[in-house]
HTML snippet that shows the backbone in 3Dmol.js (N, CA, C, O; Angstrom):
<script src="https://3Dmol.org/build/3Dmol-min.js"></script>
<div id="view" style="width:600px;height:400px;position:relative"></div>
<script>
const pdb = `
ATOM      1  N   MET A   1     295.799  11.432 -44.304  1.00  0.00           N
ATOM      2  CA  MET A   1     295.701  10.973 -43.332  1.00  0.00           C
ATOM      3  C   MET A   1     296.646  12.362 -42.453  1.00  0.00           C
ATOM      4  O   MET A   1     297.641  12.958 -42.866  1.00  0.00           O
ATOM      5  N   ALA A   2     295.885  12.557 -41.138  1.00  0.00           N
ATOM      6  CA  ALA A   2     296.668  13.783 -40.427  1.00  0.00           C
ATOM      7  C   ALA A   2     297.587  13.399 -39.819  1.00  0.00           C
ATOM      8  O   ALA A   2     297.681  12.210 -39.514  1.00  0.00           O
ATOM      9  N   ASN A   3     298.332  14.134 -39.546  1.00  0.00           N
ATOM     10  CA  ASN A   3     299.572  13.759 -38.528  1.00  0.00           C
ATOM     11  C   ASN A   3     299.043  13.640 -37.152  1.00  0.00           C
ATOM     12  O   ASN A   3     298.002  14.166 -36.755  1.00  0.00           O
ATOM     13  N   LYS A   4     300.219  12.565 -36.140  1.00  0.00           N
ATOM     14  CA  LYS A   4     299.911  12.194 -34.977  1.00  0.00           C
ATOM     15  C   LYS A   4     299.353  13.288 -33.955  1.00  0.00           C
ATOM     16  O   LYS A   4     298.440  13.254 -33.130  1.00  0.00           O
ATOM     17  N   ARG A   5     300.227  14.232 -34.324  1.00  0.00           N
ATOM     18  CA  ARG A   5     300.253  15.727 -33.470  1.00  0.00           C
ATOM     19  C   ARG A   5     298.658  16.137 -33.148  1.00  0.00           C
ATOM     20  O   ARG A   5     297.976  16.253 -32.130  1.00  0.00           O
ATOM     21  N   LYS A   6     298.418  16.317 -34.818  1.00  0.00           N
ATOM     22  CA  LYS A   6     296.713  16.834 -34.933  1.00  0.00           C
ATOM     23  C   LYS A   6     295.500  15.900 -34.371  1.00  0.00           C
ATOM     24  O   LYS A   6     294.630  16.334 -33.616  1.00  0.00           O
ATOM     25  N   LEU A   7     295.547  14.905 -34.720  1.00  0.00           N
ATOM     26  CA  LEU A   7     294.875  13.664 -34.352  1.00  0.00           C
ATOM     27  C   LEU A   7     295.056  13.375 -32.542  1.00  0.00           C
ATOM     28  O   LEU A   7     294.227  12.695 -31.938  1.00  0.00           O
ATOM     29  N   LYS A   8     296.123  13.936 -31.928  1.00  0.00           N
ATOM     30  CA  LYS A   8     295.933  13.702 -30.412  1.00  0.00           C
ATOM     31  C   LYS A   8     295.451  15.009 -30.412  1.00  0.00           C
ATOM     32  O   LYS A   8     294.296  14.939 -29.989  1.00  0.00           O
ATOM     33  N   GLN A   9     295.756  16.241 -30.683  1.00  0.00           N
ATOM     34  CA  GLN A   9     295.086  17.165 -30.178  1.00  0.00           C
ATOM     35  C   GLN A   9     293.507  17.245 -30.561  1.00  0.00           C
ATOM     36  O   GLN A   9     292.723  17.868 -29.846  1.00  0.00           O
ATOM     37  N   ASP A  10     293.102  16.571 -31.736  1.00  0.00           N
ATOM     38  CA  ASP A  10     291.669  16.532 -31.651  1.00  0.00           C
ATOM     39  C   ASP A  10     290.835  15.834 -30.365  1.00  0.00           C
ATOM     40  O   ASP A  10     289.862  16.168 -29.689  1.00  0.00           O
ATOM     41  N   ILE A  11     291.735  14.699 -30.400  1.00  0.00           N
ATOM     42  CA  ILE A  11     291.046  13.825 -29.079  1.00  0.00           C
ATOM     43  C   ILE A  11     290.952  14.533 -27.833  1.00  0.00           C
ATOM     44  O   ILE A  11     289.990  14.398 -27.077  1.00  0.00           O
ATOM     45  N   ASN A  12     291.923  15.278 -27.606  1.00  0.00           N
ATOM     46  CA  ASN A  12     292.562  15.833 -26.408  1.00  0.00           C
ATOM     47  C   ASN A  12     291.301  17.301 -26.293  1.00  0.00           C
ATOM     48  O   ASN A  12     291.316  18.075 -25.337  1.00  0.00           O
ATOM     49  N   ILE A  13     290.433  17.404 -27.311  1.00  0.00           N
ATOM     50  CA  ILE A  13     289.702  18.610 -27.625  1.00  0.00           C
ATOM     51  C   ILE A  13     288.569  17.859 -27.546  1.00  0.00           C
ATOM     52  O   ILE A  13     287.788  18.577 -26.921  1.00  0.00           O
ATOM     53  N   VAL A  14     288.017  16.835 -27.812  1.00  0.00           N
ATOM     54  CA  VAL A  14     286.735  16.023 -27.604  1.00  0.00           C
ATOM     55  C   VAL A  14     286.442  15.695 -25.994  1.00  0.00           C
ATOM     56  O   VAL A  14     285.486  15.901 -25.246  1.00  0.00           O
ATOM     57  N   CYS A  15     287.777  15.066 -25.843  1.00  0.00           N
ATOM     58  CA  CYS A  15     287.429  14.400 -24.305  1.00  0.00           C
ATOM     59  C   CYS A  15     287.174  15.549 -23.348  1.00  0.00           C
ATOM     60  O   CYS A  15     286.295  15.654 -22.493  1.00  0.00           O
ATOM     61  N   ALA A  16     288.370  16.581 -23.766  1.00  0.00           N
ATOM     62  CA  ALA A  16     288.048  17.705 -22.857  1.00  0.00           C
ATOM     63  C   ALA A  16     286.249  18.567 -22.782  1.00  0.00           C
ATOM     64  O   ALA A  16     285.625  19.028 -21.826  1.00  0.00           O
ATOM     65  N   ASP A  17     286.018  18.496 -23.811  1.00  0.00           N
ATOM     66  CA  ASP A  17     284.402  18.882 -24.009  1.00  0.00           C
ATOM     67  C   ASP A  17     283.369  17.914 -23.505  1.00  0.00           C
ATOM     68  O   ASP A  17     282.315  18.190 -22.930  1.00  0.00           O
ATOM     69  N   LEU A  18     283.925  16.546 -23.867  1.00  0.00           N
ATOM     70  CA  LEU A  18     282.711  15.900 -22.979  1.00  0.00           C
ATOM     71  C   LEU A  18     282.779  16.026 -21.481  1.00  0.00           C
ATOM     72  O   LEU A  18     281.814  16.144 -20.726  1.00  0.00           O
ATOM     73  N   PHE A  19     284.158  15.980 -21.128  1.00  0.00           N
ATOM     74  CA  PHE A  19     284.358  16.187 -19.565  1.00  0.00           C
ATOM     75  C   PHE A  19     283.593  17.404 -19.095  1.00  0.00           C
ATOM     76  O   PHE A  19     282.986  17.290 -18.030  1.00  0.00           O
ATOM     77  N   ALA A  20     283.547  18.388 -19.652  1.00  0.00           N
ATOM     78  CA  ALA A  20     282.922  19.825 -19.569  1.00  0.00           C
ATOM     79  C   ALA A  20     281.362  19.454 -19.526  1.00  0.00           C
ATOM     80  O   ALA A  20     280.618  19.595 -18.556  1.00  0.00           O
ATOM     81  N   GLU A  21     281.064  19.001 -20.662  1.00  0.00           N
ATOM     82  CA  GLU A  21     279.275  18.857 -20.306  1.00  0.00           C
ATOM     83  C   GLU A  21     278.922  17.984 -19.278  1.00  0.00           C
ATOM     84  O   GLU A  21     277.940  18.118 -18.548  1.00  0.00           O
ATOM     85  N   CYS A  22     280.040  16.767 -19.223  1.00  0.00           N
ATOM     86  CA  CYS A  22     279.269  16.149 -18.056  1.00  0.00           C
ATOM     87  C   CYS A  22     279.279  16.773 -16.560  1.00  0.00           C
ATOM     88  O   CYS A  22     278.529  16.387 -15.664  1.00  0.00           O
ATOM     89  N   ILE A  23     280.153  17.697 -16.446  1.00  0.00           N
ATOM     90  CA  ILE A  23     280.224  17.953 -15.138  1.00  0.00           C
ATOM     91  C   ILE A  23     279.056  19.544 -15.225  1.00  0.00           C
ATOM     92  O   ILE A  23     278.528  20.098 -14.261  1.00  0.00           O
ATOM     93  N   ALA A  24     278.968  19.859 -16.415  1.00  0.00           N
ATOM     94  CA  ALA A  24     277.623  21.019 -16.430  1.00  0.00           C
ATOM     95  C   ALA A  24     276.212  20.165 -16.233  1.00  0.00           C
ATOM     96  O   ALA A  24     275.359  20.486 -15.405  1.00  0.00           O
ATOM     97  N   ALA A  25     276.091  18.911 -17.216  1.00  0.00           N
ATOM     98  CA  ALA A  25     274.956  18.278 -17.164  1.00  0.00           C
ATOM     99  C   ALA A  25     274.751  17.473 -15.398  1.00  0.00           C
ATOM    100  O   ALA A  25     273.664  17.088 -14.968  1.00  0.00           O
ATOM    101  N   SER A  26     275.711  17.408 -14.842  1.00  0.00           N
ATOM    102  CA  SER A  26     275.841  16.999 -13.000  1.00  0.00           C
ATOM    103  C   SER A  26     275.165  18.156 -12.271  1.00  0.00           C
ATOM    104  O   SER A  26     274.296  18.096 -11.401  1.00  0.00           O
ATOM    105  N   LEU A  27     275.767  19.250 -12.831  1.00  0.00           N
ATOM    106  CA  LEU A  27     275.460  20.528 -11.783  1.00  0.00           C
ATOM    107  C   LEU A  27     274.343  21.194 -12.518  1.00  0.00           C
ATOM    108  O   LEU A  27     273.842  22.026 -11.762  1.00  0.00           O
ATOM    109  N   TYR A  28     273.715  21.173 -13.736  1.00  0.00           N
ATOM    110  CA  TYR A  28     272.455  21.788 -14.358  1.00  0.00           C
ATOM    111  C   TYR A  28     271.169  20.800 -14.367  1.00  0.00           C
ATOM    112  O   TYR A  28     270.045  21.237 -14.612  1.00  0.00           O
ATOM    113  N   GLY A  29     271.410  19.479 -14.091  1.00  0.00           N
ATOM    114  CA  GLY A  29     270.468  18.715 -14.434  1.00  0.00           C
ATOM    115  C   GLY A  29     269.797  18.412 -13.630  1.00  0.00           C
ATOM    116  O   GLY A  29     270.124  18.766 -12.497  1.00  0.00           O
ATOM    117  N   SER A  30     268.289  17.458 -13.835  1.00  0.00           N
ATOM    118  CA  SER A  30     267.327  17.231 -12.654  1.00  0.00           C
ATOM    119  C   SER A  30     268.288  16.267 -11.540  1.00  0.00           C
ATOM    120  O   SER A  30     268.746  16.595 -10.445  1.00  0.00           O
ATOM    121  N   GLU A  31     268.378  15.106 -12.202  1.00  0.00           N
ATOM    122  CA  GLU A  31     269.044  13.930 -11.389  1.00  0.00           C
ATOM    123  C   GLU A  31     270.677  14.250 -10.923  1.00  0.00           C
ATOM    124  O   GLU A  31     271.583  14.509 -11.715  1.00  0.00           O
ATOM    125  N   LYS A  32     270.802  14.161  -9.417  1.00  0.00           N
ATOM    126  CA  LYS A  32     271.999  14.651  -8.695  1.00  0.00           C
ATOM    127  C   LYS A  32     272.742  12.967  -8.544  1.00  0.00           C
ATOM    128  O   LYS A  32     273.267  12.687  -7.467  1.00  0.00           O
ATOM    129  N   ASP A  33     272.735  12.061  -9.527  1.00  0.00           N
ATOM    130  CA  ASP A  33     273.683  10.622  -8.871  1.00  0.00           C
ATOM    131  C   ASP A  33     275.229  10.713  -8.904  1.00  0.00           C
ATOM    132  O   ASP A  33     275.759  10.578 -10.007  1.00  0.00           O
ATOM    133  N   GLU A  34     275.831  10.876  -8.072  1.00  0.00           N
ATOM    134  CA  GLU A  34     277.096  10.935  -8.440  1.00  0.00           C
ATOM    135  C   GLU A  34     278.175   9.908  -8.501  1.00  0.00           C
ATOM    136  O   GLU A  34     279.392  10.070  -8.591  1.00  0.00           O
ATOM    137  N   ASP A  35     277.208   8.412  -8.408  1.00  0.00           N
ATOM    138  CA  ASP A  35     278.141   7.284  -8.809  1.00  0.00           C
ATOM    139  C   ASP A  35     277.743   7.521 -10.377  1.00  0.00           C
ATOM    140  O   ASP A  35     278.680   7.188 -11.103  1.00  0.00           O
ATOM    141  N   THR A  36     276.788   7.928 -10.981  1.00  0.00           N
ATOM    142  CA  THR A  36     276.689   8.181 -12.584  1.00  0.00           C
ATOM    143  C   THR A  36     277.557   8.820 -13.053  1.00  0.00           C
ATOM    144  O   THR A  36     278.143   8.434 -14.065  1.00  0.00           O
ATOM    145  N   VAL A  37     277.903  10.133 -12.340  1.00  0.00           N
ATOM    146  CA  VAL A  37     278.956  10.769 -12.925  1.00  0.00           C
ATOM    147  C   VAL A  37     280.172  10.497 -12.599  1.00  0.00           C
ATOM    148  O   VAL A  37     281.051  10.833 -13.393  1.00  0.00           O
ATOM    149  N   ASN A  38     280.442  10.002 -11.687  1.00  0.00           N
ATOM    150  CA  ASN A  38     281.654   9.771 -11.664  1.00  0.00           C
ATOM    151  C   ASN A  38     282.289   8.609 -12.385  1.00  0.00           C
ATOM    152  O   ASN A  38     283.425   8.530 -12.851  1.00  0.00           O
ATOM    153  N   GLY A  39     281.378   7.786 -12.378  1.00  0.00           N
ATOM    154  CA  GLY A  39     281.662   6.250 -14.103  1.00  0.00           C
ATOM    155  C   GLY A  39     281.991   7.165 -15.040  1.00  0.00           C
ATOM    156  O   GLY A  39     283.121   7.126 -15.528  1.00  0.00           O
ATOM    157  N   ILE A  40     280.821   8.388 -15.549  1.00  0.00           N
ATOM    158  CA  ILE A  40     281.005   8.730 -16.696  1.00  0.00           C
ATOM    159  C   ILE A  40     282.549   9.695 -17.072  1.00  0.00           C
ATOM    160  O   ILE A  40     283.313   9.749 -18.036  1.00  0.00           O
ATOM    161  N   LEU A  41     282.473  10.333 -15.789  1.00  0.00           N
ATOM    162  CA  LEU A  41     284.276  11.141 -16.138  1.00  0.00           C
ATOM    163  C   LEU A  41     285.137  10.102 -16.111  1.00  0.00           C
ATOM    164  O   LEU A  41     286.007  10.218 -16.974  1.00  0.00           O
ATOM    165  N   THR A  42     285.233   9.061 -15.400  1.00  0.00           N
ATOM    166  CA  THR A  42     286.060   8.075 -15.572  1.00  0.00           C
ATOM    167  C   THR A  42     286.194   7.532 -16.897  1.00  0.00           C
ATOM    168  O   THR A  42     287.253   7.574 -17.524  1.00  0.00           O
ATOM    169  N   SER A  43     285.157   7.037 -17.317  1.00  0.00           N
ATOM    170  CA  SER A  43     285.286   6.365 -18.773  1.00  0.00           C
ATOM    171  C   SER A  43     285.963   7.289 -19.774  1.00  0.00           C
ATOM    172  O   SER A  43     286.821   6.948 -20.588  1.00  0.00           O
ATOM    173  N   ILE A  44     285.392   8.664 -19.578  1.00  0.00           N
ATOM    174  CA  ILE A  44     286.187   9.888 -20.551  1.00  0.00           C
ATOM    175  C   ILE A  44     287.398   9.786 -20.240  1.00  0.00           C
ATOM    176  O   ILE A  44     288.077   9.625 -21.254  1.00  0.00           O
ATOM    177  N   ILE A  45     288.047   9.805 -19.229  1.00  0.00           N
ATOM    178  CA  ILE A  45     289.685   9.634 -18.954  1.00  0.00           C
ATOM    179  C   ILE A  45     290.037   8.454 -19.396  1.00  0.00           C
ATOM    180  O   ILE A  45     290.945   8.367 -20.222  1.00  0.00           O
ATOM    181  N   VAL A  46     289.369   7.323 -18.914  1.00  0.00           N
ATOM    182  CA  VAL A  46     289.849   6.200 -19.762  1.00  0.00           C
ATOM    183  C   VAL A  46     290.217   5.863 -21.183  1.00  0.00           C
ATOM    184  O   VAL A  46     291.236   5.321 -21.612  1.00  0.00           O
ATOM    185  N   VAL A  47     289.108   6.327 -21.839  1.00  0.00           N
ATOM    186  CA  VAL A  47     288.930   6.454 -22.922  1.00  0.00           C
ATOM    187  C   VAL A  47     290.100   7.452 -23.910  1.00  0.00           C
ATOM    188  O   VAL A  47     290.693   7.081 -24.923  1.00  0.00           O
ATOM    189  N   HIS A  48     290.172   8.691 -23.283  1.00  0.00           N
ATOM    190  CA  HIS A  48     291.359   9.520 -23.593  1.00  0.00           C
ATOM    191  C   HIS A  48     292.640   8.861 -23.470  1.00  0.00           C
ATOM    192  O   HIS A  48     293.520   9.036 -24.313  1.00  0.00           O
ATOM    193  N   ASP A  49     292.782   8.139 -22.500  1.00  0.00           N
ATOM    194  CA  ASP A  49     294.066   7.857 -22.009  1.00  0.00           C
ATOM    195  C   ASP A  49     294.517   6.353 -23.337  1.00  0.00           C
ATOM    196  O   ASP A  49     295.552   5.965 -23.879  1.00  0.00           O
ATOM    197  N   ASP A  50     293.353   6.023 -23.354  1.00  0.00           N
ATOM    198  CA  ASP A  50     294.038   4.749 -24.490  1.00  0.00           C
ATOM    199  C   ASP A  50     293.802   5.063 -25.730  1.00  0.00           C
ATOM    200  O   ASP A  50     294.382   4.282 -26.484  1.00  0.00           O
ATOM    201  N   PHE A  51     293.086   6.025 -26.380  1.00  0.00           N
ATOM    202  CA  PHE A  51     293.642   6.404 -27.844  1.00  0.00           C
ATOM    203  C   PHE A  51     294.323   7.020 -27.860  1.00  0.00           C
ATOM    204  O   PHE A  51     294.676   7.197 -29.027  1.00  0.00           O
ATOM    205  N   ILE A  52     295.188   7.939 -26.779  1.00  0.00           N
ATOM    206  CA  ILE A  52     296.308   8.252 -27.113  1.00  0.00           C
ATOM    207  C   ILE A  52     297.789   7.826 -26.926  1.00  0.00           C
ATOM    208  O   ILE A  52     298.865   8.370 -27.171  1.00  0.00           O
ATOM    209  N   ARG A  53     297.393   6.566 -26.364  1.00  0.00           N
ATOM    210  CA  ARG A  53     298.405   5.305 -25.870  1.00  0.00           C
ATOM    211  C   ARG A  53     298.443   4.944 -27.416  1.00  0.00           C
ATOM    212  O   ARG A  53     299.521   4.845 -28.002  1.00  0.00           O
ATOM    213  N   ARG A  54     296.996   4.714 -28.174  1.00  0.00           N
ATOM    214  CA  ARG A  54     296.875   3.896 -29.390  1.00  0.00           C
ATOM    215  C   ARG A  54     297.860   4.607 -30.498  1.00  0.00           C
ATOM    216  O   ARG A  54     298.716   4.081 -31.210  1.00  0.00           O
ATOM    217  N   ILE A  55     297.528   5.713 -30.422  1.00  0.00           N
ATOM    218  CA  ILE A  55     298.397   6.730 -31.664  1.00  0.00           C
ATOM    219  C   ILE A  55     299.581   6.494 -31.055  1.00  0.00           C
ATOM    220  O   ILE A  55     299.957   5.474 -31.633  1.00  0.00           O
ATOM    221  N   SER A  56     300.432   6.781 -30.246  1.00  0.00           N
ATOM    222  CA  SER A  56     301.889   6.836 -29.754  1.00  0.00           C
ATOM    223  C   SER A  56     302.137   5.688 -30.360  1.00  0.00           C
ATOM    224  O   SER A  56     302.992   5.682 -31.246  1.00  0.00           O
ATOM    225  N   HIS A  57     301.312   4.246 -29.948  1.00  0.00           N
ATOM    226  CA  HIS A  57     302.403   3.045 -30.081  1.00  0.00           C
ATOM    227  C   HIS A  57     301.068   2.316 -31.013  1.00  0.00           C
ATOM    228  O   HIS A  57     300.191   1.583 -30.554  1.00  0.00           O
ATOM    229  N   PRO A  58     301.220   2.738 -32.340  1.00  0.00           N
ATOM    230  CA  PRO A  58     300.549   1.601 -33.630  1.00  0.00           C
ATOM    231  C   PRO A  58     300.622   0.197 -33.616  1.00  0.00           C
ATOM    232  O   PRO A  58     301.642  -0.130 -33.009  1.00  0.00           O
ATOM    233  N   GLU A  59     300.165  -0.506 -33.906  1.00  0.00           N
ATOM    234  CA  GLU A  59     299.853  -2.237 -33.996  1.00  0.00           C
ATOM    235  C   GLU A  59     300.844  -2.502 -35.086  1.00  0.00           C
ATOM    236  O   GLU A  59     300.673  -2.109 -36.239  1.00  0.00           O
ATOM    237  N   PRO A  60     301.898  -3.191 -34.677  1.00  0.00           N
ATOM    238  CA  PRO A  60     302.693  -3.877 -36.159  1.00  0.00           C
ATOM    239  C   PRO A  60     302.144  -4.826 -36.637  1.00  0.00           C
ATOM    240  O   PRO A  60     301.518  -5.716 -36.062  1.00  0.00           O
ATOM    241  N   GLY A  61     302.447  -4.618 -38.194  1.00  0.00           N
ATOM    242  CA  GLY A  61     301.958  -5.434 -39.190  1.00  0.00           C
ATOM    243  C   GLY A  61     300.651  -4.644 -39.715  1.00  0.00           C
ATOM    244  O   GLY A  61     300.146  -5.090 -40.745  1.00  0.00           O
ATOM    245  N   LEU A  62     300.273  -3.936 -39.338  1.00  0.00           N
ATOM    246  CA  LEU A  62     298.866  -3.024 -40.162  1.00  0.00           C
ATOM    247  C   LEU A  62     299.320  -1.983 -40.824  1.00  0.00           C
ATOM    248  O   LEU A  62     300.038  -1.076 -40.404  1.00  0.00           O
ATOM    249  N   PRO A  63     298.930  -2.123 -41.751  1.00  0.00           N
ATOM    250  CA  PRO A  63     299.481  -0.449 -42.595  1.00  0.00           C
ATOM    251  C   PRO A  63     298.623   0.649 -41.886  1.00  0.00           C
ATOM    252  O   PRO A  63     297.533   0.641 -41.314  1.00  0.00           O
ATOM    253  N   GLN A  64     299.619   1.650 -42.177  1.00  0.00           N
ATOM    254  CA  GLN A  64     299.359   3.040 -40.905  1.00  0.00           C
ATOM    255  C   GLN A  64     298.032   3.125 -41.525  1.00  0.00           C
ATOM    256  O   GLN A  64     297.096   2.488 -41.041  1.00  0.00           O
ATOM    257  N   LYS A  65     297.879   3.887 -42.589  1.00  0.00           N
ATOM    258  CA  LYS A  65     296.147   4.247 -42.978  1.00  0.00           C
ATOM    259  C   LYS A  65     294.787   3.489 -42.509  1.00  0.00           C
ATOM    260  O   LYS A  65     293.844   4.028 -41.928  1.00  0.00           O
ATOM    261  N   THR A  66     294.904   1.900 -42.948  1.00  0.00           N
ATOM    262  CA  THR A  66     293.913   1.433 -42.151  1.00  0.00           C
ATOM    263  C   THR A  66     293.997   1.301 -40.738  1.00  0.00           C
ATOM    264  O   THR A  66     292.870   1.214 -40.250  1.00  0.00           O
ATOM    265  N   TYR A  67     294.964   1.253 -39.855  1.00  0.00           N
ATOM    266  CA  TYR A  67     295.064   1.087 -38.661  1.00  0.00           C
ATOM    267  C   TYR A  67     294.761   2.793 -38.146  1.00  0.00           C
ATOM    268  O   TYR A  67     294.462   2.939 -36.961  1.00  0.00           O
ATOM    269  N   PHE A  68     294.819   3.678 -38.773  1.00  0.00           N
ATOM    270  CA  PHE A  68     294.351   4.990 -37.912  1.00  0.00           C
ATOM    271  C   PHE A  68     292.699   5.410 -38.657  1.00  0.00           C
ATOM    272  O   PHE A  68     291.821   6.140 -38.198  1.00  0.00           O
ATOM    273  N   THR A  69     292.728   4.754 -39.743  1.00  0.00           N
ATOM    274  CA  THR A  69     291.257   5.021 -40.024  1.00  0.00           C
ATOM    275  C   THR A  69     290.249   4.374 -39.194  1.00  0.00           C
ATOM    276  O   THR A  69     289.246   4.905 -38.717  1.00  0.00           O
ATOM    277  N   LYS A  70     290.746   2.800 -39.043  1.00  0.00           N
ATOM    278  CA  LYS A  70     290.022   2.271 -37.943  1.00  0.00           C
ATOM    279  C   LYS A  70     289.946   2.898 -36.239  1.00  0.00           C
ATOM    280  O   LYS A  70     289.078   2.673 -35.396  1.00  0.00           O
ATOM    281  N   LEU A  71     291.012   3.622 -36.144  1.00  0.00           N
ATOM    282  CA  LEU A  71     291.307   3.957 -34.909  1.00  0.00           C
ATOM    283  C   LEU A  71     290.389   5.431 -34.758  1.00  0.00           C
ATOM    284  O   LEU A  71     290.044   5.784 -33.631  1.00  0.00           O
ATOM    285  N   LYS A  72     290.081   6.130 -35.778  1.00  0.00           N
ATOM    286  CA  LYS A  72     289.176   7.495 -35.410  1.00  0.00           C
ATOM    287  C   LYS A  72     287.435   6.721 -35.414  1.00  0.00           C
ATOM    288  O   LYS A  72     286.675   7.082 -34.515  1.00  0.00           O
ATOM    289  N   VAL A  73     286.943   5.709 -36.439  1.00  0.00           N
ATOM    290  CA  VAL A  73     285.879   4.869 -36.373  1.00  0.00           C
ATOM    291  C   VAL A  73     285.627   4.697 -34.907  1.00  0.00           C
ATOM    292  O   VAL A  73     284.628   5.195 -34.388  1.00  0.00           O
ATOM    293  N   ASP A  74     286.615   3.918 -34.140  1.00  0.00           N
ATOM    294  CA  ASP A  74     286.438   3.209 -32.766  1.00  0.00           C
ATOM    295  C   ASP A  74     286.185   4.789 -31.756  1.00  0.00           C
ATOM    296  O   ASP A  74     285.295   4.771 -30.905  1.00  0.00           O
ATOM    297  N   PHE A  75     286.865   5.818 -31.912  1.00  0.00           N
ATOM    298  CA  PHE A  75     287.110   6.741 -31.074  1.00  0.00           C
ATOM    299  C   PHE A  75     285.614   7.344 -31.097  1.00  0.00           C
ATOM    300  O   PHE A  75     284.898   7.496 -30.108  1.00  0.00           O
ATOM    301  N   THR A  76     285.303   7.644 -32.386  1.00  0.00           N
ATOM    302  CA  THR A  76     284.105   8.186 -32.726  1.00  0.00           C
ATOM    303  C   THR A  76     282.801   7.771 -31.815  1.00  0.00           C
ATOM    304  O   THR A  76     281.997   8.448 -31.175  1.00  0.00           O
ATOM    305  N   LYS A  77     282.981   6.026 -32.092  1.00  0.00           N
ATOM    306  CA  LYS A  77     281.631   5.230 -31.695  1.00  0.00           C
ATOM    307  C   LYS A  77     282.036   5.066 -30.075  1.00  0.00           C
ATOM    308  O   LYS A  77     281.108   4.699 -29.354  1.00  0.00           O
ATOM    309  N   GLN A  78     283.279   5.294 -29.463  1.00  0.00           N
ATOM    310  CA  GLN A  78     283.053   5.314 -27.803  1.00  0.00           C
ATOM    311  C   GLN A  78     282.548   6.807 -27.180  1.00  0.00           C
ATOM    312  O   GLN A  78     281.921   6.946 -26.130  1.00  0.00           O
ATOM    313  N   ALA A  79     282.985   7.902 -28.109  1.00  0.00           N
ATOM    314  CA  ALA A  79     282.493   8.867 -28.132  1.00  0.00           C
ATOM    315  C   ALA A  79     281.083   9.490 -28.069  1.00  0.00           C
ATOM    316  O   ALA A  79     280.641  10.255 -27.212  1.00  0.00           O
ATOM    317  N   THR A  80     280.619   9.110 -28.908  1.00  0.00           N
ATOM    318  CA  THR A  80     278.992   8.802 -29.169  1.00  0.00           C
ATOM    319  C   THR A  80     278.174   7.896 -27.769  1.00  0.00           C
ATOM    320  O   THR A  80     277.304   8.293 -26.993  1.00  0.00           O
ATOM    321  N   GLU A  81     278.565   7.152 -27.822  1.00  0.00           N
ATOM    322  CA  GLU A  81     278.246   6.375 -26.313  1.00  0.00           C
ATOM    323  C   GLU A  81     278.311   7.059 -25.234  1.00  0.00           C
ATOM    324  O   GLU A  81     277.292   7.057 -24.543  1.00  0.00           O
ATOM    325  N   ILE A  82     279.559   7.886 -24.727  1.00  0.00           N
ATOM    326  CA  ILE A  82     279.436   8.614 -23.852  1.00  0.00           C
ATOM    327  C   ILE A  82     278.622   9.793 -23.841  1.00  0.00           C
ATOM    328  O   ILE A  82     278.263  10.417 -22.842  1.00  0.00           O
ATOM    329  N   ILE A  83     278.265  10.138 -25.502  1.00  0.00           N
ATOM    330  CA  ILE A  83     277.354  11.457 -25.392  1.00  0.00           C
ATOM    331  C   ILE A  83     275.988  10.922 -24.729  1.00  0.00           C
ATOM    332  O   ILE A  83     275.174  11.525 -24.029  1.00  0.00           O
ATOM    333  N   ASP A  84     276.007   9.583 -25.186  1.00  0.00           N
ATOM    334  CA  ASP A  84     274.198   9.331 -25.109  1.00  0.00           C
ATOM    335  C   ASP A  84     274.172   9.024 -23.711  1.00  0.00           C
ATOM    336  O   ASP A  84     273.202   9.327 -23.015  1.00  0.00           O
ATOM    337  N   GLN A  85     275.701   8.140 -23.029  1.00  0.00           N
ATOM    338  CA  GLN A  85     275.326   8.388 -21.420  1.00  0.00           C
ATOM    339  C   GLN A  85     274.997   9.580 -20.807  1.00  0.00           C
ATOM    340  O   GLN A  85     274.189   9.565 -19.879  1.00  0.00           O
ATOM    341  N   ILE A  86     275.668  10.953 -21.309  1.00  0.00           N
ATOM    342  CA  ILE A  86     275.761  12.158 -20.769  1.00  0.00           C
ATOM    343  C   ILE A  86     274.073  12.668 -21.028  1.00  0.00           C
ATOM    344  O   ILE A  86     273.380  13.086 -20.100  1.00  0.00           O
ATOM    345  N   ASN A  87     273.681  12.570 -22.166  1.00  0.00           N
ATOM    346  CA  ASN A  87     272.177  12.940 -22.235  1.00  0.00           C
ATOM    347  C   ASN A  87     271.013  12.012 -21.598  1.00  0.00           C
ATOM    348  O   ASN A  87     269.911  12.472 -21.300  1.00  0.00           O
ATOM    349  N   ALA A  88     271.323  10.856 -21.446  1.00  0.00           N
ATOM    350  CA  ALA A  88     270.553   9.925 -20.644  1.00  0.00           C
ATOM    351  C   ALA A  88     270.698  10.497 -18.870  1.00  0.00           C
ATOM    352  O   ALA A  88     269.840  10.274 -18.016  1.00  0.00           O
ATOM    353  N   MET A  89     271.641  11.049 -18.703  1.00  0.00           N
ATOM    354  CA  MET A  89     271.972  11.696 -17.137  1.00  0.00           C
ATOM    355  C   MET A  89     271.060  13.040 -16.866  1.00  0.00           C
ATOM    356  O   MET A  89     270.661  13.349 -15.744  1.00  0.00           O
ATOM    357  N   GLY A  90     270.840  13.657 -17.849  1.00  0.00           N
ATOM    358  CA  GLY A  90     270.519  14.906 -17.620  1.00  0.00           C
ATOM    359  C   GLY A  90     268.892  14.898 -17.742  1.00  0.00           C
ATOM    360  O   GLY A  90     268.256  15.940 -17.579  1.00  0.00           O
TER     361      GLY A  90
END
`;
const viewer = $3Dmol.createViewer("view");
viewer.addModel(pdb, "pdb");
viewer.setStyle({}, {cartoon: {color: "spectrum"}});
viewer.zoomTo();
viewer.render();
</script>
């Protein structure tokens, strides 16, 4: 298992890339719906904050490896959903 610092850095990088892709898709895409863009950007920020918080304060009672494996799977699922929203927007 990677340490918490590396995991937080990876989440920061992925969320920053998603944020940049959403902005680029809104600027260069054919559809200019500000509400959709704002909703996606807000969801990226919420996901980022949620997962950073979950790394800093793991649930008591669960084995560390199990907890962080589930956290990685959940983050990948959320990121994939956001990518699908960005692709549908452009």
